[in-house]
N, CA, C and O atoms as a printed pandas DataFrame, in Angstrom:
     atom_number atom_name residue_name chain_id  residue_number  x_coord  y_coord  z_coord
0              1         N          UNK        A               1  -20.929   -2.595  -10.362
1              2        CA          UNK        A               1  -20.509   -1.116   -9.971
2              3         C          UNK        A               1  -19.612   -0.200  -10.961
3              4         O          UNK        A               1  -18.834   -0.522  -11.859
4              5         N          UNK        A               2  -19.983    0.967  -10.499
5              6        CA          UNK        A               2  -19.049    1.520  -11.054
6              7         C          UNK        A               2  -17.578    1.532  -11.145
7              8         O          UNK        A               2  -17.205    0.403  -11.464
8              9         N          UNK        A               3  -16.746    2.216  -11.020
9             10        CA          UNK        A               3  -15.353    1.964  -10.820
10            11         C          UNK        A               3  -14.841    2.775   -9.989
11            12         O          UNK        A               3  -14.012    2.497   -9.122
12            13         N          UNK        A               4  -15.547    4.323  -10.334
13            14        CA          UNK        A               4  -15.231    5.262   -8.987
14            15         C          UNK        A               4  -16.431    4.503   -7.502
15            16         O          UNK        A               4  -16.292    4.851   -6.329
16            17         N          UNK        A               5  -17.197    3.768   -7.838
17            18        CA          UNK        A               5  -17.802    3.739   -6.693
18            19         C          UNK        A               5  -16.462    2.533   -5.612
19            20         O          UNK        A               5  -15.804    2.725   -4.590
20            21         N          UNK        A               6  -16.637    1.245   -6.660
21            22        CA          UNK        A               6  -15.652    0.755   -6.800
22            23         C          UNK        A               6  -14.464    1.087   -5.827
23            24         O          UNK        A               6  -14.270    0.587   -4.720
24            25         N          UNK        A               7  -13.651    2.109   -6.522
25            26        CA          UNK        A               7  -12.560    2.910   -5.555
26            27         C          UNK        A               7  -12.793    2.847   -4.347
27            28         O          UNK        A               7  -12.164    2.229   -3.488
28            29         N          UNK        A               8  -14.170    3.810   -4.189
29            30        CA          UNK        A               8  -14.392    3.936   -3.007
30            31         C          UNK        A               8  -14.706    3.522   -1.804
31            32         O          UNK        A               8  -14.905    3.946   -0.665
32            33         N          UNK        A               9  -14.676    2.010   -2.773
33            34        CA          UNK        A               9  -15.353    0.900   -1.800
34            35         C          UNK        A               9  -13.962    0.655   -1.049
35            36         O          UNK        A               9  -13.709    0.909    0.129
36            37         N          UNK        A              10  -13.134    0.106   -2.009
37            38        CA          UNK        A              10  -11.573   -0.338   -1.863
38            39         C          UNK        A              10  -10.846    0.918   -0.297
39            40         O          UNK        A              10  -10.381    0.638    0.807
40            41         N          UNK        A              11  -11.056    2.034   -0.889
41            42        CA          UNK        A              11  -10.919    3.225    0.100
42            43         C          UNK        A              11  -11.136    2.866    1.243
43            44         O          UNK        A              11  -10.355    2.835    2.194
44            45         N          UNK        A              12  -11.965    2.646    1.202
45            46        CA          UNK        A              12  -12.966    2.693    2.660
46            47         C          UNK        A              12  -12.488    1.336    3.389
47            48         O          UNK        A              12  -11.963    1.336    4.502
48            49         N          UNK        A              13  -12.780   -0.037    2.479
49            50        CA          UNK        A              13  -11.672   -0.911    3.750
50            51         C          UNK        A              13  -10.609   -0.896    3.666
51            52         O          UNK        A              13   -9.995   -1.606    4.462
52            53         N          UNK        A              14   -9.948   -0.209    2.819
53            54        CA          UNK        A              14   -8.644   -0.398    2.879
54            55         C          UNK        A              14   -7.574    0.380    4.107
55            56         O          UNK        A              14   -6.409    0.158    4.436
56            57         N          UNK        A              15   -8.884    1.644    4.694
57            58        CA          UNK        A              15   -8.100    2.720    5.419
58            59         C          UNK        A              15   -8.889    1.829    6.939
59            60         O          UNK        A              15   -8.512    2.125    8.073
60            61         N          UNK        A              16  -10.157    0.590    6.658
61            62        CA          UNK        A              16  -10.171    0.332    8.476
62            63         C          UNK        A              16   -9.567   -0.169    8.799
63            64         O          UNK        A              16   -9.117   -0.223    9.943
64            65         N          UNK        A              17   -9.187   -1.057    7.392
65            66        CA          UNK        A              17   -7.787   -2.252    7.472
66            67         C          UNK        A              17   -6.777   -1.909    8.105
67            68         O          UNK        A              17   -6.228   -2.718    8.853
68            69         N          UNK        A              18   -6.337   -0.721    7.959
69            70        CA          UNK        A              18   -5.176    0.632    8.206
70            71         C          UNK        A              18   -5.318    0.830    9.405
71            72         O          UNK        A              18   -4.374    0.788   10.193
72            73         N          UNK        A              19   -6.536    1.083    9.740
73            74        CA          UNK        A              19   -7.138    1.838   11.316
74            75         C          UNK        A              19   -6.510    0.467   12.403
75            76         O          UNK        A              19   -5.575    0.637   13.185
76            77         N          UNK        A              20   -7.097   -0.585   12.268
77            78        CA          UNK        A              20   -6.949   -1.808   12.469
78            79         C          UNK        A              20   -5.405   -1.934   12.905
79            80         O          UNK        A              20   -5.245   -1.465   14.031
80            81         N          UNK        A              21   -4.839   -2.175   12.628
81            82        CA          UNK        A              21   -3.236   -2.391   12.039
82            83         C          UNK        A              21   -2.602   -1.379   13.349
83            84         O          UNK        A              21   -2.074   -1.696   14.415
84            85         N          UNK        A              22   -3.035    0.478   12.506
85            86        CA          UNK        A              22   -2.371    1.008   13.320
86            87         C          UNK        A              22   -2.654    1.069   14.610
87            88         O          UNK        A              22   -1.718    1.303   15.374
88            89         N          UNK        A              23   -4.054    0.868   15.176
89            90        CA          UNK        A              23   -4.317    0.741   16.793
90            91         C          UNK        A              23   -3.943   -0.423   17.496
91            92         O          UNK        A              23   -4.270   -0.654   18.660
92            93         N          UNK        A              24   -3.269   -1.140   16.794
93            94        CA          UNK        A              24   -2.558   -2.418   17.319
94            95         C          UNK        A              24   -0.932   -2.269   17.564
95            96         O          UNK        A              24   -0.324   -3.121   18.213
96            97         N          UNK        A              25   -0.182   -0.950   16.909
97            98        CA          UNK        A              25    0.638   -0.626   17.300
98            99         C          UNK        A              25    0.993    0.724   17.834
99           100         O          UNK        A              25    2.155    1.123   17.916
100          101         N          UNK        A              26   -0.182    1.491   18.235
101          102        CA          UNK        A              26   -0.181    2.115   19.085
102          103         C          UNK        A              26   -0.473    1.485   20.323
103          104         O          UNK        A              26    0.327    1.566   21.254
104          105         N          UNK        A              27   -1.790    0.721   20.446
105          106        CA          UNK        A              27   -1.913    0.018   22.052
106          107         C          UNK        A              27   -0.512   -1.097   22.076
107          108         O          UNK        A              27   -0.360   -1.640   23.170
108          109         N          UNK        A              28    0.053   -1.311   21.474
109          110        CA          UNK        A              28    1.082   -2.400   21.679
110          111         C          UNK        A              28    1.697   -2.043   23.298
111          112         O          UNK        A              28    1.416   -2.628   24.344
112          113         N          UNK        A              29    2.754   -0.715   23.056
113          114        CA          UNK        A              29    3.106   -0.605   25.002
114          115         C          UNK        A              29    2.366   -0.161   25.430
115          116         O          UNK        A              29    2.636   -0.202   26.630
116          117         N          UNK        A              30    1.207    0.461   25.265
117          118        CA          UNK        A              30    0.293    0.487   26.153
118          119         C          UNK        A              30   -0.200   -0.248   27.085
119          120         O          UNK        A              30   -0.343   -0.164   28.305
120          121         N          UNK        A              31   -0.408   -0.916   26.345
121          122        CA          UNK        A              31   -0.992   -2.675   26.837
122          123         C          UNK        A              31    0.371   -3.192   27.344
123          124         O          UNK        A              31    0.328   -3.458   28.545
124          125         N          UNK        A              32    1.202   -3.342   26.939
125          126        CA          UNK        A              32    2.409   -3.848   28.038
126          127         C          UNK        A              32    2.616   -3.653   28.913
127          128         O          UNK        A              32    2.914   -4.499   29.757
128          129         N          UNK        A              33    2.519   -1.925   29.171
129          130        CA          UNK        A              33    3.067   -1.144   30.269
130          131         C          UNK        A              33    2.122   -1.337   31.596
131          132         O          UNK        A              33    2.428   -1.281   32.787
132          133         N          UNK        A              34    0.715   -1.612   30.884
133          134        CA          UNK        A              34   -0.473   -1.518   31.756
134          135         C          UNK        A              34   -0.241   -3.231   32.273
135          136         O          UNK        A              34   -1.060   -3.625   33.104
136          137         N          UNK        A              35    0.968   -4.357   31.752
137          138        CA          UNK        A              35    0.927   -5.340   32.571
138          139         C          UNK        A              35    0.055   -6.686   31.785
139          140         O          UNK        A              35    0.077   -7.838   32.219
140          141         N          UNK        A              36   -0.613   -6.287   30.683
141          142        CA          UNK        A              36   -1.320   -6.673   29.855
142          143         C          UNK        A              36   -0.256   -7.888   28.479
143          144         O          UNK        A              36   -0.409   -7.985   27.261
144          145         N          UNK        A              37    0.524   -8.444   29.216
145          146        CA          UNK        A              37    1.236   -8.846   28.138
146          147         C          UNK        A              37    0.707   -9.801   26.897
147          148         O          UNK        A              37    1.110   -9.758   25.735
148          149         N          UNK        A              38   -0.333  -10.704   27.467
149          150        CA          UNK        A              38   -0.908  -12.103   26.601
150          151         C          UNK        A              38   -1.295  -10.904   25.355
151          152         O          UNK        A              38   -0.715  -10.991   24.272
152          153         N          UNK        A              39   -2.148   -9.974   25.563
153          154        CA          UNK        A              39   -3.037   -8.819   24.732
154          155         C          UNK        A              39   -1.667   -8.428   24.250
155          156         O          UNK        A              39   -1.596   -8.490   23.022
156          157         N          UNK        A              40   -0.377   -7.984   24.937
157          158        CA          UNK        A              40    0.615   -7.508   23.777
158          159         C          UNK        A              40    1.079   -8.148   23.184
159          160         O          UNK        A              40    2.009   -7.771   22.472
160          161         N          UNK        A              41    0.668   -9.360   23.198
161          162        CA          UNK        A              41    1.711  -10.688   22.433
162          163         C          UNK        A              41    0.729  -10.953   21.185
163          164         O          UNK        A              41    1.105  -11.360   20.086
164          165         N          UNK        A              42   -0.757  -10.615   21.596
165          166        CA          UNK        A              42   -1.686  -11.018   20.096
166          167         C          UNK        A              42   -1.719   -9.871   19.708
167          168         O          UNK        A              42   -2.831   -9.785   19.187
168          169         N          UNK        A              43   -1.155   -8.773   19.601
169          170        CA          UNK        A              43   -1.570   -7.367   19.093
170          171         C          UNK        A              43    0.175   -7.222   18.186
171          172         O          UNK        A              43    0.439   -6.588   17.164
172          173         N          UNK        A              44    1.182   -8.167   19.144
173          174        CA          UNK        A              44    2.646   -7.884   17.749
174          175         C          UNK        A              44    2.034   -9.313   17.386
175          176         O          UNK        A              44    2.956   -9.928   16.849
176          177         N          UNK        A              45    1.033  -10.022   17.430
177          178        CA          UNK        A              45    1.576  -11.228   16.513
178          179         C          UNK        A              45    0.463  -10.869   15.548
179          180         O          UNK        A              45    0.406  -11.605   14.563
180          181         N          UNK        A              46   -0.702   -9.605   15.639
181          182        CA          UNK        A              46   -1.785   -9.508   14.269
182          183         C          UNK        A              46   -0.699   -8.680   13.570
183          184         O          UNK        A              46   -0.235   -9.192   12.552
184          185         N          UNK        A              47   -0.104   -7.209   14.030
185          186        CA          UNK        A              47    0.793   -6.431   12.909
186          187         C          UNK        A              47    1.927   -8.165   12.426
187          188         O          UNK        A              47    1.524   -8.715   11.400
188          189         N          UNK        A              48    2.599   -8.541   12.807
189          190        CA          UNK        A              48    3.479   -9.595   12.357
190          191         C          UNK        A              48    3.019  -10.493   11.198
191          192         O          UNK        A              48    3.710  -11.084   10.368
192          193         N          UNK        A              49    1.349  -10.442   11.382
193          194        CA          UNK        A              49    0.461  -11.208   10.126
194          195         C          UNK        A              49    0.677  -10.390    9.115
195          196         O          UNK        A              49    1.065  -10.806    8.023
196          197         N          UNK        A              50    0.377   -8.750    9.450
197          198        CA          UNK        A              50    0.352   -7.913    8.017
198          199         C          UNK        A              50    1.632   -7.626    7.584
199          200         O          UNK        A              50    1.666   -6.713    6.758
200          201         N          UNK        A              51    3.155   -8.329    8.008
201          202        CA          UNK        A              51    3.711   -7.538    7.611
202          203         C          UNK        A              51    4.187   -8.808    6.678
203          204         O          UNK        A              51    4.792   -8.538    5.640
204          205         N          UNK        A              52    3.934  -10.192    7.015
205          206        CA          UNK        A              52    4.477  -11.353    6.598
206          207         C          UNK        A              52    3.454  -10.967    5.017
207          208         O          UNK        A              52    4.160  -10.788    4.025
208          209         N          UNK        A              53    1.778  -10.835    4.770
209          210        CA          UNK        A              53    1.271  -10.272    3.953
210          211         C          UNK        A              53    2.125   -9.169    3.132
211          212         O          UNK        A              53    2.300   -9.261    1.917
212          213         N          UNK        A              54    2.544   -8.306    3.783
213          214        CA          UNK        A              54    3.579   -7.070    2.791
214          215         C          UNK        A              54    4.085   -7.703    2.188
215          216         O          UNK        A              54    3.888   -7.888    0.987
216          217         N          UNK        A              55    4.948   -8.250    2.939
217          218        CA          UNK        A              55    6.759   -9.076    2.385
218          219         C          UNK        A              55    6.398   -9.851    0.977
219          220         O          UNK        A              55    7.067   -9.711   -0.046
220          221         N          UNK        A              56    5.129  -10.767    1.098
221          222        CA          UNK        A              56    4.909  -11.616    0.383
222          223         C          UNK        A              56    4.300  -10.866   -0.865
223          224         O          UNK        A              56    4.175  -11.453   -1.939
224          225         N          UNK        A              57    3.972   -9.714   -0.711
225          226        CA          UNK        A              57    3.639   -9.105   -1.786
226          227         C          UNK        A              57    4.370   -7.466   -2.314
227          228         O          UNK        A              57    4.068   -6.561   -3.092
228          229         N          UNK        A              58    5.391   -7.760   -1.427
229          230        CA          UNK        A              58    6.742   -6.860   -2.542
230          231         C          UNK        A              58    6.619   -5.363   -1.660
231          232         O          UNK        A              58    6.745   -4.198   -2.039
232          233         N          UNK        A              59    6.298   -5.990   -0.243
233          234        CA          UNK        A              59    5.804   -4.680    0.357
234          235         C          UNK        A              59    4.307   -3.434    0.071
235          236         O          UNK        A              59    3.980   -2.353    0.563
236          237         N          UNK        A              60    3.780   -4.307   -0.930
237          238        CA          UNK        A              60    2.333   -3.336   -1.149
238          239         C          UNK        A              60    1.296   -3.547   -0.337
239          240         O          UNK        A              60    1.645   -4.710   -0.136
240          241         N          UNK        A              61    0.012   -3.418    0.519
241          242        CA          UNK        A              61   -0.952   -4.503    0.638
242          243         C          UNK        A              61   -2.020   -4.962   -0.903
243          244         O          UNK        A              61   -2.319   -4.182   -1.807
244          245         N          UNK        A              62   -2.172   -5.527   -0.863
245          246        CA          UNK        A              62   -2.969   -6.518   -1.835
246          247         C          UNK        A              62   -3.755   -5.142   -2.149
247          248         O          UNK        A              62   -3.485   -4.488   -3.156
248          249         N          UNK        A              63   -4.770   -4.733   -1.199
249          250        CA          UNK        A              63   -5.489   -3.737   -1.282
250          251         C          UNK        A              63   -5.010   -2.307   -2.405
251          252         O          UNK        A              63   -5.851   -1.609   -2.972
252          253         N          UNK        A              64   -3.628   -2.128   -2.522
253          254        CA          UNK        A              64   -3.522   -1.101   -3.955
254          255         C          UNK        A              64   -3.607   -1.998   -4.812
255          256         O          UNK        A              64   -4.647   -1.796   -5.439
256          257         N          UNK        A              65   -3.067   -2.913   -5.202
257          258        CA          UNK        A              65   -3.293   -3.719   -6.793
258          259         C          UNK        A              65   -4.685   -3.758   -7.036
259          260         O          UNK        A              65   -5.143   -3.760   -8.178
260          261         N          UNK        A              66   -5.700   -3.803   -5.537
261          262        CA          UNK        A              66   -6.827   -3.813   -6.231
262          263         C          UNK        A              66   -7.755   -2.299   -6.616
263          264         O          UNK        A              66   -8.688   -2.186   -7.411
264          265         N          UNK        A              67   -7.367   -1.653   -6.086
265          266        CA          UNK        A              67   -7.492    0.180   -5.630
266          267         C          UNK        A              67   -7.117    0.289   -7.411
267          268         O          UNK        A              67   -8.016    0.757   -8.109
268          269         N          UNK        A              68   -6.012   -0.074   -7.996
269          270        CA          UNK        A              68   -5.302    0.478   -9.472
270          271         C          UNK        A              68   -5.781    0.005  -10.134
271          272         O          UNK        A              68   -5.437    0.374  -11.257
272          273         N          UNK        A              69   -7.044   -1.276  -10.142
273          274        CA          UNK        A              69   -7.883   -1.586  -11.177
274          275         C          UNK        A              69   -9.132   -0.554  -11.570
275          276         O          UNK        A              69   -9.587   -0.319  -12.690
276          277         N          UNK        A              70   -9.499   -0.066  -10.394
277          278        CA          UNK        A              70  -10.469    1.266  -10.602
278          279         C          UNK        A              70   -9.783    2.647  -10.771
279          280         O          UNK        A              70  -10.428    3.612  -10.360
280          281         N          UNK        A              71   -8.522    2.883  -11.337
281          282        CA          UNK        A              71   -8.247    4.476  -11.721
282          283         C          UNK        A              71   -6.801    3.979  -12.059
283          284         O          UNK        A              71   -6.218    2.939  -11.752
284          285         N          UNK        A              72   -6.283    5.441  -13.044
285          286        CA          UNK        A              72   -4.821    5.464  -13.332
286          287         C          UNK        A              72   -4.128    6.527  -12.486
287          288         O          UNK        A              72   -2.941    6.756  -12.719
288          289         N          UNK        A              73   -4.964    7.402  -11.226
289          290        CA          UNK        A              73   -4.229    7.853  -10.129
290          291         C          UNK        A              73   -3.630    7.190   -9.522
291          292         O          UNK        A              73   -4.224    6.286   -8.934
292          293         N          UNK        A              74   -2.167    7.320   -9.373
293          294        CA          UNK        A              74   -1.137    6.991   -8.446
294          295         C          UNK        A              74   -0.709    7.678   -7.236
295          296         O          UNK        A              74    0.098    7.197   -6.441
296          297         N          UNK        A              75   -1.155    8.581   -7.139
297          298        CA          UNK        A              75   -0.474    9.501   -6.081
298          299         C          UNK        A              75   -0.564    8.549   -4.619
299          300         O          UNK        A              75   -1.540    7.825   -4.426
300          301         N          UNK        A              76    0.322    8.623   -3.844
301          302        CA          UNK        A              76    0.506    8.179   -2.701
302          303         C          UNK        A              76   -0.364    7.285   -2.029
303          304         O          UNK        A              76   -0.278    6.069   -1.861
304          305         N          UNK        A              77   -1.444    8.328   -1.582
305          306        CA          UNK        A              77   -2.887    8.295   -1.167
306          307         C          UNK        A              77   -4.769    7.710   -1.977
307          308         O          UNK        A              77   -5.950    7.594   -1.649
308          309         N          UNK        A              78   -3.494    7.453   -3.594
309          310        CA          UNK        A              78   -4.772    6.796   -4.444
310          311         C          UNK        A              78   -5.742    5.724   -3.698
311          312         O          UNK        A              78   -6.882    5.611   -4.150
312          313         N          UNK        A              79   -5.338    4.885   -2.521
313          314        CA          UNK        A              79   -5.997    3.456   -2.413
314          315         C          UNK        A              79   -6.366    3.714   -1.101
315          316         O          UNK        A              79   -6.878    2.796   -0.461
316          317         N          UNK        A              80   -6.231    4.588   -0.686
317          318        CA          UNK        A              80   -6.810    4.772    1.109
318          319         C          UNK        A              80   -6.783    6.019    1.461
319          320         O          UNK        A              80   -6.049    6.812    0.872
320          321         N          UNK        A              81   -7.666    6.429    2.591
321          322        CA          UNK        A              81   -7.801    7.974    2.974
322          323         C          UNK        A              81   -7.274    8.207    3.961
323          324         O          UNK        A              81   -7.810    8.425    5.048
324          325         N          UNK        A              82   -5.930    8.185    3.655
325          326        CA          UNK        A              82   -4.599    9.418    4.444
326          327         C          UNK        A              82   -4.253   10.394    3.950
327          328         O          UNK        A              82   -4.247   10.412    2.719
328          329         N          UNK        A              83   -3.925   11.322    4.518
329          330        CA          UNK        A              83   -2.783   12.298    4.106
330          331         C          UNK        A              83   -1.660   12.392    3.436
331          332         O          UNK        A              83   -0.629   12.122    4.052
332          333         N          UNK        A              84   -1.572   12.769    2.110
333          334        CA          UNK        A              84   -0.325   12.514    1.325
334          335         C          UNK        A              84    0.858   11.851    2.320
335          336         O          UNK        A              84    1.270   10.693    2.381
336          337         N          UNK        A              85    1.207   12.954    3.013
337          338        CA          UNK        A              85    2.123   12.706    3.615
338          339         C          UNK        A              85    2.742   11.285    4.675
339          340         O          UNK        A              85    3.776   10.626    4.788
340          341         N          UNK        A              86    1.496   11.349    5.246
341          342        CA          UNK        A              86    1.606    9.823    5.903
342          343         C          UNK        A              86    1.243    8.505    5.154
343          344         O          UNK        A              86    1.855    7.449    5.311
344          345         N          UNK        A              87    0.062    8.705    4.232
345          346        CA          UNK        A              87    0.769    7.760    3.416
346          347         C          UNK        A              87    2.370    7.590    3.071
347          348         O          UNK        A              87    3.118    6.874    3.736
348          349         N          UNK        A              88    2.621    8.065    2.367
349          350        CA          UNK        A              88    4.307    8.134    1.809
350          351         C          UNK        A              88    5.260    7.919    2.983
351          352         O          UNK        A              88    6.474    8.074    2.854
352          353         N          UNK        A              89    4.779    7.618    3.940
353          354        CA          UNK        A              89    5.721    7.322    4.921
354          355         C          UNK        A              89    4.818    6.720    5.930
355          356         O          UNK        A              89    5.015    7.040    7.102
356          357         N          UNK        A              90    3.834    5.877    5.644
357          358        CA          UNK        A              90    3.756    4.540    6.375
358          359         C          UNK        A              90    4.145    3.988    6.733
359          360         O          UNK        A              90    3.854    3.848    7.921
360          361         N          UNK        A              91    4.870    3.362    6.343
361          362        CA          UNK        A              91    6.031    1.936    6.827
362          363         C          UNK        A              91    7.058    2.595    7.383
363          364         O          UNK        A              91    7.575    1.839    8.206
364          365         N          UNK        A              92    7.519    3.456    7.350
365          366        CA          UNK        A              92    8.660    4.272    8.044
366          367         C          UNK        A              92    8.229    4.640    9.299
367          368         O          UNK        A              92    9.024    4.486   10.226
368          369         N          UNK        A              93    6.835    5.219    9.586
369          370        CA          UNK        A              93    6.349    5.777   10.793
370          371         C          UNK        A              93    5.912    4.473   11.902
371          372         O          UNK        A              93    6.236    4.365   13.084
372          373         N          UNK        A              94    5.264    3.765   11.258
373          374        CA          UNK        A              94    4.338    2.443   12.147
374          375         C          UNK        A              94    5.144    1.688   12.000
375          376         O          UNK        A              94    4.970    0.993   13.001
376          377         N          UNK        A              95    6.496    0.970   11.133
377          378        CA          UNK        A              95    7.824    0.347   11.202
378          379         C          UNK        A              95    8.118    0.814   12.359
379          380         O          UNK        A              95    8.090   -0.059   13.226
380          381         N          UNK        A              96    8.482    2.196   12.848
381          382        CA          UNK        A              96    9.766    2.452   13.930
382          383         C          UNK        A              96    8.367    2.259   15.050
383          384         O          UNK        A              96    8.608    1.436   15.933
384          385         N          UNK        A              97    7.428    2.688   15.101
385          386        CA          UNK        A              97    6.653    2.344   16.577
386          387         C          UNK        A              97    6.068    1.173   16.601
387          388         O          UNK        A              97    5.294    0.942   17.530
388          389         N          UNK        A              98    6.263    0.339   15.758
389          390        CA          UNK        A              98    6.466   -0.690   16.021
390          391         C          UNK        A              98    7.426   -1.748   16.930
391          392         O          UNK        A              98    7.264   -2.522   17.873
392          393         N          UNK        A              99    8.488   -1.309   16.087
393          394        CA          UNK        A              99    9.598   -1.438   17.137
394          395         C          UNK        A              99    9.876   -1.210   18.102
395          396         O          UNK        A              99   10.401   -1.995   18.891
396          397         N          UNK        A             100    9.519    0.251   18.358
397          398        CA          UNK        A             100    9.768    0.638   19.496
398          399         C          UNK        A             100    8.851    0.052   20.720
399          400         O          UNK        A             100    9.126    0.154   21.916
400          401         N          UNK        A             101    7.802   -0.528   20.204
401          402        CA          UNK        A             101    6.065   -1.050   20.973
402          403         C          UNK        A             101    7.152   -2.770   21.383
403          404         O          UNK        A             101    7.228   -3.357   22.462
404          405         N          UNK        A             102    7.843   -3.137   20.004
405          406        CA          UNK        A             102    7.841   -4.242   20.898
406          407         C          UNK        A             102    9.107   -3.923   21.709
407          408         O          UNK        A             102    9.388   -4.847   22.473
408          409         N          UNK        A             103    9.879   -2.969   21.759
409          410        CA          UNK        A             103   11.151   -3.166   22.982
410          411         C          UNK        A             103   10.703   -3.171   24.060
411          412         O          UNK        A             103   10.986   -4.000   24.925
412          413         N          UNK        A             104    9.494   -1.719   24.247
413          414        CA          UNK        A             104    8.884   -1.705   25.213
414          415         C          UNK        A             104    8.341   -3.194   26.070
415          416         O          UNK        A             104    8.654   -3.459   27.231
416          417         N          UNK        A             105    7.723   -3.798   25.441
417          418        CA          UNK        A             105    7.222   -4.898   25.815
418          419         C          UNK        A             105    7.854   -5.654   26.238
419          420         O          UNK        A             105    7.461   -6.241   27.247
420          421         N          UNK        A             106    9.234   -6.005   25.598
421          422        CA          UNK        A             106   10.430   -6.562   25.581
422          423         C          UNK        A             106   10.963   -6.767   26.979
423          424         O          UNK        A             106   11.368   -7.694   27.682
424          425         N          UNK        A             107   10.722   -5.137   27.068
425          426        CA          UNK        A             107   11.443   -4.881   28.439
426          427         C          UNK        A             107   10.403   -5.039   29.475
427          428         O          UNK        A             107   10.917   -5.597   30.445
428          429         N          UNK        A             108    9.379   -4.827   29.639
429          430        CA          UNK        A             108    8.202   -5.516   30.450
430          431         C          UNK        A             108    8.663   -6.784   30.871
431          432         O          UNK        A             108    9.338   -7.250   31.789
432          433         N          UNK        A             109    8.199   -7.079   30.108
433          434        CA          UNK        A             109    8.429   -8.867   30.062
434          435         C          UNK        A             109    9.597   -9.681   30.649
435          436         O          UNK        A             109    9.529  -10.766   31.226
436          437         N          UNK        A             110   10.729   -8.902   30.373
437          438        CA          UNK        A             110   11.852   -9.173   30.866
438          439         C          UNK        A             110   12.105   -8.274   32.484
439          440         O          UNK        A             110   12.983   -8.699   33.235
440          441         N          UNK        A             111   11.527   -7.430   32.767
441          442        CA          UNK        A             111   11.156   -7.086   34.605
442          443         C          UNK        A             111   10.749   -7.590   35.223
443          444         O          UNK        A             111   10.612   -7.167   36.371
């Protein structure tokens, strides 16, 4: 496979994986507010597994390293199909949303 095609494939996979976890984070408070706490727990657990993966890789997705092997480009979004601003602030934006969703879930569970 040519490097350019391999990079496209890695970026597609990375974007799909990102979409899954972003969806889990967005859904977490909505599911909790609907009273589906078991589902909320599974969503939170999935995201926490991703956090462990990121921590184990020095806060970088392993797919970033794979993509780096196919290009010299190192812009914030060289490895994923996201706008530059979102790729740059992804952890801050979705980390904040995850914590907020976790707090909503905790609030629903305690009441």
